[in-house]
C-alpha positions, 0 to 999 in steps of 0.5 A: 500500500502506497501513501495517499500523497504519492497517489495524489501526485501520480494522478496530478501529473498523469491524470487518468493514466496515473490512476490506472497505473496505480491499480496495476502496480501490484501486478507490475511488481509481481511481474518484475519480481518473477522476471528478474528473480527478486525479493522486493521489500516495502518501498522507501519512504517519501515516494515522489513521482516513481515507486522505488523499493529495495530489492534483493537478487537471487544471488543475494545482491542488493538492488533497487526496483524503480517503477513509473508510469511509462513515458518519455522521461523514463525512456530517457532515464533508462537510455542515459543509465545505459550510456553512463554505464556506471561512471559517476552513477548507479549502474542499470542492471535490468530494464523494461521500457514498456513497463516503465521498470528498471532495476538499479545498483543499490548504493550503500549506505546510500546517505544523500549529499545532505548528510555532508554539513560543510557546504563547500565540501558537499559542492566539491563532492558534486563537482567530482560526480559531474566530472565522472558522469558527463559524456559527449552527446551521442549522434542522433540521440533520443534525449531532450535538449536544453532547447526543448526544455526552454520551450517551457517559457513558450508554454508559460506565455501561452497559458497567461496570454503573453503575460507571466501569471503569478510570476514576477513579470520582470524576472520572467522577461530576464530569465527568458532572454538569458535562456535564449542568449545562452542557447545561442552561444552554447559550447559542446553538447554533452549528455548530462544528468539534468537534475543533479542536486543533493538528494540525487547524489548518494554515498557508496562503499564497496563494490558494484552490484555484480561487478568486481570494480571498486566504485567511487564513494559518491554516485548519482542516481535518477538522471533525466538524461539531457543534452546541453553544454556542461555549464547547464548542469550546475543549475539544480545544485545551486538552487537546492536543497529545498527548503533548507537553502532558503531557511538558512541564515544567508542563502545569498551568501551560500549561492554566491560562494557556490558560484565562485567555487564552481567557477574555480573547480570546473573552469566555467564562466561565472556569467554563464553559471549565473545566467543558467541559474536564474533562467532554470530557477524560473523554468523550475517554478513554471514546471511546478505550476504546470504539473501541480499548480503549486510549490513554485514559490521557492524556485522564484525566491532563488531566481530573485537571489540570482538576479541580485548577483548579476551585474 
């Protein structure tokens, strides 16, 4: 039995398709358990947009079973995991696109990057994960691009008859303009994570599931699979974690310090980091509004901090 909050989100995002998927969930679980010889445990707490549960393979190897409503985002995640092939990220062990199912390497102890209280150290760990992860974009790839994600601005304008609805109009204007300028001047195309923040980076000790190679002490999970320049990646890290970032004593100082650190450690241009940070924060707010109709205010608050840092 899943909690009501998870059920509500699945219906909010997927409508009747989500409702039907929820009724089929026990059947999908049983099918995956049989097909991949799994013992599946109760799901992790605080499910968001997928059903995620610890599992054990027939040989005793721990794994994670992740199930979602079949959609293009799950297809992108599966394909991204295949291409990343365990570099900087949990390995894909099995998958079924039609079922919206994947079996993934279990990272243990699996503490999120939130467990690292020193923000400078946490940022440096995230930089290491990024460096291990990024791959040159494959030719004729199936992944969404930064340009396609930027179409969110067009949908925002259409929804509000050319205006900005509940969002500050000047901030939306600036974000839309910056996103367009950054797209036009993008560097090399890479396959990046697309949502690399503190809760998508987990601690790991020991060996890879079913492999003999030693693994990095921190690895990513849950890639969106996005093709963009590498600088795009830092946006999610800069505006997270929520609500902790905004609840802190001086979020402006934290964000400014992170930008300086990312500029130095990755060799990125500060203005591009700022521009992506602001425009992605507004996009993130729009996606929250578009999907659920609420929960967008914190992303706008972060975008306003970015605006204050841009000369």
